[in-house]
Each structure stands twice: as C-alpha cells, then as structure tokens.
Phi, psi and omega in degrees: 000143183263128179279124181248001178255158182274153178267139166077345183293318180298316180297318179296321179293320179296315180298317180294322177294316178295320178297317178298315178295322178296316179296320176296320179296318178297317179298319178296318179297317179297318180295320178292315182295327181276349180088359181287337180296323179289328181279333182229071182295334179295322178295317179295317180293325176297317179294323178295315178294324177296316178297318178297319178297317178297315181298314180295321178296317179296320180297319183283325189254334188241313187291343179265005182271130176284153186280325185215136176231122178248135181267116180256020180093278180259009177210163173241135177259116182258136180227135174214111185065230179269001183265131176236145178217132177262121182243119178290144178299331178292344178271353181268121181269331184205144174241123179228163181224143173273092191285337180263012179254132177240125358289151181298140181246130178259133180240129177256123175266128186255144175290315177244121182301149176250193180299336182264000178111192182270348173230133181234130180243150175207164178261119181289151181280337178260099180269136177262104190255004185298307182229138174296137179096358178265139180283154175295142176302334179298325179297313179297321180296315179295319178298318179296322180290332177280341184059037177225148177289000000 
C-alpha cells in the first residue's frame, strides 16, 4: 500500500496550538495575579476571545485530520491513533482541497459515514507549492479514480 498522507504535520500543528493556548493562559494568570485584569477588563476579554478563536480554529483545521492514509487501490485505509478504517473508493462522493491553506488539506466526503464521520480530512504527502491556490496533484488523481468531478 502506498502512503498518501504527510508525516508529522498534524503533530506539529497540535503542539503549536497547545503552545499558543498555554502562553495565553500564562499571560492571563499573570494579569490576574498582578491586578491588571481588574484595571483592564477589555484586555482580558480580548485574550479570552483570542483563546476561544485558537481553540475553534484548531478544532476545525487540525483535530479532525487523520494521521495516516494508505492507498490500497480500490480503498483507502485511514488511521488516527489506534483507530483504523477501510473506506472503499465507491463510498467517496467528493474530494475537495483547502487550496489557500498551507499545508493543503484534502477532505473526502463519504456517502456512508465511517468511524471518523461523514467527512475525513488529511494532509497529502505531495504538496504542490508552485502557486498559492493550486490543488495538490493527489486531489486530481483521486477525482479521476472516482470518475466524478
């Protein structure tokens, strides 16, 4: 089986998100402990909204990404942690890509939901870096194999 997903990007994104949230939490604790939070409530509310924004962004873009995708010809083997799911290409209704996101994220829409839901995302290992807004060649290849636009 051929691996079509990238290594380590998901872990790096999770670590950077956690690091960002941790730094915001430390800043909030320092502001509360120093008494500046009471004097500047707008700053604290801004930090709370920033933390909420980071959390929602991580949930939408990183935490829903599977770690490994293996191409088995007429199926894809999806892995996230200890969970594995075999998805037949005939179960994929649409292949789309977030072209303005780096690294590019590929999303598979499924006819019948699997253990990971009705949409599964992954980071392809072959990134097309020439121009922003161009899809990965893997997206075109998967679409051609599905024989659907």
